C-alpha positions as CSV (number, residue, x, y, z in Angstrom):
1,X,-28.2,-12.7,-48.6
2,X,-25.6,-11.3,-46.2
3,X,-27.1,-12.3,-42.9
4,X,-29.7,-14.9,-41.9
5,X,-31.1,-15.6,-38.5
6,X,-32.4,-19.1,-37.7
7,X,-34.7,-19.5,-34.7
8,X,-37.0,-22.5,-35.1
9,X,-38.9,-24.4,-32.4
10,X,-38.6,-28.2,-32.3
11,X,-40.9,-30.3,-34.5
12,X,-42.4,-32.3,-31.6
13,X,-41.6,-36.0,-31.9
14,X,-39.3,-35.6,-34.9
15,X,-36.5,-33.0,-34.8
16,X,-35.0,-30.8,-32.1
17,X,-34.6,-27.1,-32.8
18,X,-30.8,-27.7,-32.9
19,X,-31.2,-30.3,-35.6
20,X,-33.4,-28.0,-37.6
21,X,-30.9,-25.1,-37.3
22,X,-28.1,-27.4,-38.5
23,X,-30.1,-28.5,-41.6
24,X,-31.2,-24.9,-42.4
25,X,-27.6,-23.6,-42.1
26,X,-26.2,-26.3,-44.3
27,X,-28.6,-25.5,-47.2
28,X,-28.2,-21.7,-46.9
29,X,-24.4,-22.0,-47.0
30,X,-24.7,-24.1,-50.2
31,X,-26.1,-21.1,-51.9
32,X,-24.6,-18.3,-49.8
33,X,-21.2,-19.6,-48.5
34,X,-20.1,-16.3,-47.1
35,X,-23.3,-15.3,-45.4
36,X,-23.4,-14.6,-41.6
37,X,-25.7,-17.2,-40.1
38,X,-26.9,-16.8,-36.5
39,X,-28.6,-19.9,-35.3
40,X,-30.4,-20.0,-32.0
41,X,-32.4,-23.1,-31.0
42,X,-35.5,-21.9,-29.2
43,X,-38.5,-23.2,-27.5
44,X,-41.6,-21.5,-26.1
45,X,-42.1,-23.6,-23.1
46,X,-42.1,-27.1,-24.4
47,X,-39.4,-29.5,-25.6
48,X,-36.0,-27.9,-26.1
49,X,-36.5,-25.1,-23.5
50,X,-33.5,-26.3,-21.4
51,X,-31.2,-26.5,-24.4
52,X,-32.4,-23.0,-25.6
53,X,-31.5,-21.4,-22.3
54,X,-28.2,-23.3,-22.0
55,X,-27.3,-22.2,-25.6
56,X,-28.1,-18.6,-24.8
57,X,-26.8,-18.3,-21.3
58,X,-24.3,-21.1,-20.7
59,X,-24.6,-23.4,-17.8
60,X,-24.9,-27.1,-17.2
61,X,-27.4,-29.9,-17.7
62,X,-28.1,-31.8,-14.5
63,X,-29.2,-35.5,-15.1
64,X,-31.0,-37.6,-12.6
65,X,-33.5,-40.4,-12.1
66,X,-37.1,-39.4,-11.9
67,X,-40.6,-40.8,-12.7
68,X,-42.0,-40.7,-16.2
69,X,-45.7,-40.2,-17.3
70,X,-46.5,-43.8,-16.3
71,X,-44.7,-43.5,-13.0
72,X,-41.8,-45.6,-14.3
73,X,-38.2,-44.6,-13.4
74,X,-36.5,-42.7,-16.3
75,X,-33.4,-40.7,-16.9
76,X,-34.4,-37.0,-16.8
77,X,-32.7,-33.6,-16.7
78,X,-32.9,-29.9,-16.1
79,X,-30.6,-27.0,-16.6
80,X,-28.7,-24.8,-14.2
81,X,-27.7,-21.3,-15.4
82,X,-26.4,-18.1,-13.7
83,X,-23.9,-20.1,-11.6
84,X,-26.6,-22.4,-10.4
85,X,-28.8,-19.7,-9.0
86,X,-31.4,-20.3,-11.7
87,X,-32.8,-23.7,-12.8
88,X,-34.7,-24.4,-16.0
89,X,-37.1,-27.3,-15.7
90,X,-38.7,-28.7,-18.8
91,X,-41.8,-30.7,-17.7
92,X,-41.7,-32.6,-21.0
93,X,-38.5,-34.2,-19.8
94,X,-40.7,-36.3,-17.4
95,X,-44.2,-36.0,-18.8
96,X,-43.8,-35.4,-22.5
97,X,-45.7,-37.0,-25.3
98,X,-42.7,-39.0,-26.7
99,X,-42.3,-40.7,-23.3
100,X,-45.8,-42.0,-23.5
101,X,-45.8,-43.0,-27.2
102,X,-47.7,-46.1,-27.9
103,X,-49.7,-45.9,-24.6
104,X,-51.3,-42.5,-24.6
105,X,-54.0,-42.0,-21.9
106,X,-54.3,-38.6,-20.3
107,X,-56.7,-39.9,-17.7
108,X,-53.9,-42.0,-16.1
109,X,-50.6,-40.2,-16.8
110,X,-48.8,-38.1,-14.2
111,X,-46.6,-35.0,-13.8
112,X,-45.0,-36.5,-10.7
113,X,-41.5,-36.5,-12.2
114,X,-41.7,-32.8,-13.1
115,X,-42.2,-32.1,-9.4
116,X,-39.2,-34.2,-8.6
117,X,-37.1,-32.1,-10.9
118,X,-38.4,-28.8,-9.4
119,X,-37.7,-30.1,-5.9
120,X,-34.2,-31.3,-6.8
121,X,-33.3,-27.9,-8.2
122,X,-34.5,-26.1,-5.1
123,X,-32.5,-28.5,-2.9
124,X,-29.4,-27.8,-4.9
125,X,-29.7,-24.1,-4.1
126,X,-31.6,-22.6,-7.0
127,X,-33.4,-19.5,-5.9
128,X,-35.2,-19.0,-9.2
129,X,-36.8,-21.8,-11.1
130,X,-38.2,-21.4,-14.6
131,X,-40.6,-24.2,-15.3
132,X,-41.3,-24.7,-19.1
133,X,-44.7,-26.2,-19.8
134,X,-45.7,-27.8,-23.1
135,X,-45.7,-31.0,-25.0
136,X,-47.3,-32.9,-22.2
137,X,-48.9,-36.4,-22.2
138,X,-50.8,-35.5,-19.1
139,X,-54.1,-33.9,-17.9
140,X,-53.6,-34.0,-14.1
141,X,-53.6,-30.2,-13.4
142,X,-50.0,-30.5,-12.2
143,X,-51.3,-32.4,-9.1
144,X,-48.7,-35.1,-9.6
145,X,-45.9,-32.5,-9.6
146,X,-47.3,-30.9,-6.5
147,X,-47.5,-34.2,-4.7
148,X,-43.8,-34.9,-5.5
149,X,-43.0,-31.5,-4.0
150,X,-44.9,-32.3,-0.8
151,X,-48.5,-31.1,-1.3
152,X,-50.9,-33.6,0.1
153,X,-54.3,-34.6,-1.5
154,X,-57.0,-36.4,0.3
155,X,-60.3,-38.0,-0.8
156,X,-63.6,-37.8,1.0
157,X,-62.6,-40.6,3.3
158,X,-59.4,-38.8,4.3
159,X,-57.2,-41.2,2.4
160,X,-54.1,-39.5,0.8
161,X,-53.6,-40.2,-2.9
162,X,-51.8,-38.7,-6.0
163,X,-54.4,-37.5,-8.4
164,X,-54.3,-38.1,-12.2
165,X,-56.5,-36.8,-14.9
166,X,-59.2,-39.3,-14.3
167,X,-59.3,-38.9,-10.5
168,X,-59.2,-35.1,-9.9
169,X,-62.8,-35.1,-8.9
170,X,-61.9,-37.3,-5.9
171,X,-59.9,-34.5,-4.3
172,X,-61.8,-33.4,-1.2
173,X,-59.0,-31.7,0.8
174,X,-55.6,-30.1,-0.1
175,X,-52.8,-29.5,2.3
176,X,-50.5,-27.1,0.5
177,X,-48.7,-26.2,3.7
178,X,-46.8,-29.4,3.3
179,X,-45.0,-28.0,0.2
180,X,-41.2,-28.6,0.6
181,X,-39.7,-25.7,2.6
182,X,-36.9,-25.3,0.1
183,X,-39.5,-24.3,-2.5
184,X,-41.1,-21.6,-0.3
185,X,-37.9,-19.5,-0.7
186,X,-37.8,-19.9,-4.5
187,X,-39.2,-17.6,-7.1
188,X,-41.0,-19.8,-9.6
189,X,-41.8,-18.6,-13.1
190,X,-43.8,-20.8,-15.4
191,X,-43.4,-20.5,-19.1
192,X,-46.3,-21.5,-21.3
193,X,-46.9,-21.3,-25.0
194,X,-50.7,-20.9,-25.0
195,X,-53.2,-18.8,-23.2
196,X,-56.1,-21.3,-22.9
197,X,-58.2,-21.4,-19.7
198,X,-58.4,-24.5,-17.6
199,X,-61.7,-25.9,-18.8
200,X,-64.5,-25.3,-21.2
201,X,-64.6,-25.6,-25.0
202,X,-61.3,-23.6,-25.2
203,X,-59.8,-25.4,-22.2
204,X,-57.1,-27.9,-22.0
205,X,-59.2,-31.1,-22.3
206,X,-61.2,-30.1,-25.4
207,X,-58.3,-28.4,-27.2
208,X,-55.3,-30.7,-26.3
209,X,-56.4,-34.0,-24.9
210,X,-57.3,-35.5,-28.3
211,X,-53.6,-35.4,-29.3
212,X,-52.8,-37.1,-26.1
213,X,-55.0,-40.1,-26.8
214,X,-58.4,-39.0,-25.6
215,X,-61.6,-39.8,-27.5
216,X,-64.7,-37.6,-27.3
217,X,-66.0,-39.3,-24.2
218,X,-62.7,-39.0,-22.4
219,X,-62.4,-35.4,-23.3
220,X,-65.8,-34.6,-21.7
221,X,-64.8,-36.6,-18.6
222,X,-61.5,-34.9,-18.3
223,X,-63.1,-31.5,-18.6
224,X,-65.5,-32.4,-15.8
225,X,-62.6,-33.6,-13.6
226,X,-60.8,-30.3,-14.1
227,X,-63.9,-28.3,-13.2
228,X,-64.4,-30.3,-10.0
229,X,-60.7,-29.9,-9.0
230,X,-60.9,-26.1,-9.7
231,X,-63.9,-25.8,-7.4
232,X,-62.0,-27.6,-4.6
233,X,-58.9,-25.4,-5.1
234,X,-61.1,-22.3,-4.9
235,X,-62.7,-23.5,-1.7
236,X,-59.6,-24.9,-0.1
237,X,-56.9,-22.6,-1.2
238,X,-59.0,-19.5,-2.0
239,X,-57.5,-19.3,-5.5
240,X,-59.6,-19.1,-8.6
241,X,-57.5,-20.6,-11.4
242,X,-60.3,-21.5,-13.9
243,X,-60.1,-18.6,-16.4
244,X,-56.5,-17.5,-15.9
245,X,-54.9,-17.2,-19.3
246,X,-52.4,-20.1,-19.6
247,X,-54.1,-22.1,-16.8
248,X,-54.8,-24.8,-19.4
249,X,-51.2,-25.3,-20.4
250,X,-49.7,-28.8,-20.2
251,X,-52.9,-30.5,-19.1
252,X,-53.8,-27.8,-16.6
253,X,-50.3,-27.7,-15.0
254,X,-50.4,-23.9,-15.6
255,X,-53.2,-23.7,-13.1
256,X,-51.5,-26.1,-10.7
257,X,-48.3,-24.1,-10.7
258,X,-50.2,-21.1,-9.6
259,X,-52.3,-22.9,-7.0
260,X,-49.8,-25.3,-5.5
261,X,-46.4,-23.6,-6.1
262,X,-47.4,-19.9,-6.0
263,X,-45.8,-19.5,-9.5
264,X,-46.1,-16.6,-11.9
265,X,-47.3,-17.5,-15.5
266,X,-45.8,-15.8,-18.5
267,X,-45.6,-16.4,-22.3
268,X,-42.5,-18.6,-22.8
269,X,-41.4,-17.3,-26.2
270,X,-40.9,-13.8,-24.9
271,X,-38.8,-15.0,-22.0
272,X,-36.5,-17.0,-24.4
273,X,-36.2,-14.2,-27.0
274,X,-35.1,-11.8,-24.3
275,X,-32.5,-14.3,-23.0
276,X,-30.9,-14.7,-26.5
277,X,-30.9,-10.9,-27.1
278,X,-33.1,-11.5,-30.2
279,X,-33.7,-7.8,-30.9
280,X,-30.0,-7.1,-31.0
281,X,-29.2,-10.1,-33.2
282,X,-31.8,-9.4,-35.9
283,X,-31.2,-5.6,-36.4
284,X,-29.1,-6.1,-39.5
285,X,-30.5,-9.4,-40.8
286,X,-31.8,-9.9,-44.3
287,X,-34.1,-12.7,-43.4
288,X,-35.3,-14.8,-40.5
289,X,-36.2,-18.5,-40.7
290,X,-38.4,-19.9,-38.0
291,X,-40.8,-22.8,-37.7
292,X,-42.7,-25.3,-35.6
293,X,-44.2,-28.8,-36.0
294,X,-47.6,-27.5,-37.0
295,X,-48.9,-24.0,-37.5
296,X,-52.6,-23.5,-37.0
297,X,-55.1,-21.2,-35.2
298,X,-53.6,-22.2,-31.9
299,X,-50.2,-21.0,-33.0
300,X,-51.6,-17.4,-33.1
301,X,-52.1,-17.5,-29.3
302,X,-48.4,-17.1,-28.5
303,X,-46.2,-19.8,-30.0
304,X,-42.7,-19.4,-31.4
305,X,-43.5,-18.4,-35.0
306,X,-45.8,-15.6,-33.9
307,X,-43.5,-14.5,-31.1
308,X,-40.5,-14.2,-33.5
309,X,-42.6,-12.5,-36.2
310,X,-43.9,-9.9,-33.8
311,X,-40.4,-8.9,-32.8
312,X,-39.1,-8.9,-36.4
313,X,-42.1,-6.8,-37.6
314,X,-40.7,-3.8,-35.7
315,X,-37.6,-4.0,-37.8
316,X,-39.4,-4.7,-41.1
317,X,-37.4,-8.0,-41.5
318,X,-38.9,-10.8,-43.6
319,X,-39.9,-13.9,-41.6
320,X,-40.2,-17.3,-43.4
321,X,-41.9,-20.0,-41.4
322,X,-40.9,-23.6,-42.3
323,X,-43.2,-26.0,-40.6
324,X,-44.2,-29.6,-40.5
325,X,-47.9,-29.1,-41.2
326,X,-50.2,-26.2,-42.0
327,X,-53.6,-26.1,-40.4
328,X,-56.6,-23.9,-40.8
329,X,-57.2,-20.4,-39.7
330,X,-53.7,-19.1,-40.0
331,X,-54.4,-16.0,-42.2
332,X,-53.8,-13.6,-39.3
333,X,-50.2,-14.7,-39.1
334,X,-49.4,-12.6,-42.2
335,X,-50.6,-9.5,-40.5
336,X,-48.5,-10.2,-37.5
337,X,-45.2,-10.3,-39.2
338,X,-45.0,-13.6,-41.0
339,X,-44.0,-13.2,-44.7
340,X,-44.5,-16.7,-45.9
341,X,-45.3,-20.2,-44.6
342,X,-44.0,-23.5,-46.2
343,X,-44.7,-27.1,-45.2
344,X,-41.9,-29.6,-45.5
345,X,-44.4,-32.5,-46.1
346,X,-43.8,-33.6,-49.7
347,X,-45.9,-36.7,-49.6
348,X,-49.5,-37.1,-48.5
349,X,-49.3,-39.8,-45.8
350,X,-49.6,-40.3,-42.1
351,X,-47.5,-38.6,-39.5
352,X,-46.0,-41.9,-38.5
353,X,-44.7,-42.3,-42.1
354,X,-43.8,-38.6,-42.6
355,X,-41.7,-38.5,-39.5
356,X,-39.3,-41.0,-41.0
357,X,-38.3,-38.6,-43.7
358,X,-38.7,-35.3,-41.9
359,X,-34.9,-34.4,-42.1
360,X,-34.6,-35.1,-45.8
361,X,-37.9,-33.3,-46.4
362,X,-36.7,-30.2,-44.5
363,X,-33.4,-30.3,-46.4
364,X,-35.3,-30.4,-49.8
365,X,-37.7,-27.6,-48.7
366,X,-34.8,-25.3,-47.7
367,X,-33.1,-26.2,-50.9
368,X,-36.1,-25.1,-52.9
369,X,-36.4,-21.9,-50.9
370,X,-32.8,-21.0,-51.5
371,X,-33.1,-21.6,-55.2
372,X,-36.1,-19.2,-55.3
373,X,-34.4,-16.5,-53.2
374,X,-31.3,-16.8,-55.3
375,X,-33.2,-16.4,-58.6
376,X,-33.2,-12.8,-59.9
377,X,-36.7,-11.3,-60.2
């Protein structure tokens, strides 16, 4: 092997994409010490998006106080690139699953802090704001973020409030004209890693809320709340967000970014791959290693592994996906450029236990792969 390209997503709640790259490189060099290894941490809209852009484009990470998913004050961040003209906001920095660990409840958590980050970036002079959606602990349709940025929500009695996942149906009137003036002069691009609609059996509540702590009864309730809010948005703002691909991203924040911020939605992995000049990097590569926390049928809708494989297929370069877990209905991945998929899970036990050994398991899995690749056929 003369050249390998490493471009994994993070394994949510366990390892960052940078940590995964470092482990992969260390094991490849143990077998191919002179190989050229190009590592590029990447994200498709979730955790690690800010670092991916800073790694690719340079810039600075801005740290500030904001509100977390339970409205508590936390230390948050976003990235500034292009001399501060462009900001990259990772909504998971304020509303991500790890921040709500041990107290998951998508009917009560908020994206308010994400709106604070967006507003701060605009006030610091950013004219383009890339908002990365994914990995959220929320189901509030981005209403919390909108409220932080100035949008006002009123119930039937005319009382202003900040909606959460379980109170979206109480929205009777929306005043979007109150959006902070700094944001009205910004171009906002929203990166998402899925194309799910807002509600329905393929919508955000049914597909994603269970991993955020919702039982079947709460899932049904949350879906109804989203339906009610979408109806009000259509009546009040004259925008139909229900079936827009990606509207269901991050607990419906995809829809909220369109309705409340006038944002444009686009698949996150394509944005990042263009930023790192992926096509140029891989042209002479022998192999590409990618991965994500779990590959399943949902991954085929536009996550990192499939995005990477699609680009690599044009150059006939093998793509090996090293993942945390392998779900059902992934067979189509092979026809879309993935050569092989390997899980790092070596012991059958719960995620809570497996996460404690994920780094050593990744190292051992890469070691096995290198031994096989090194073996003459």
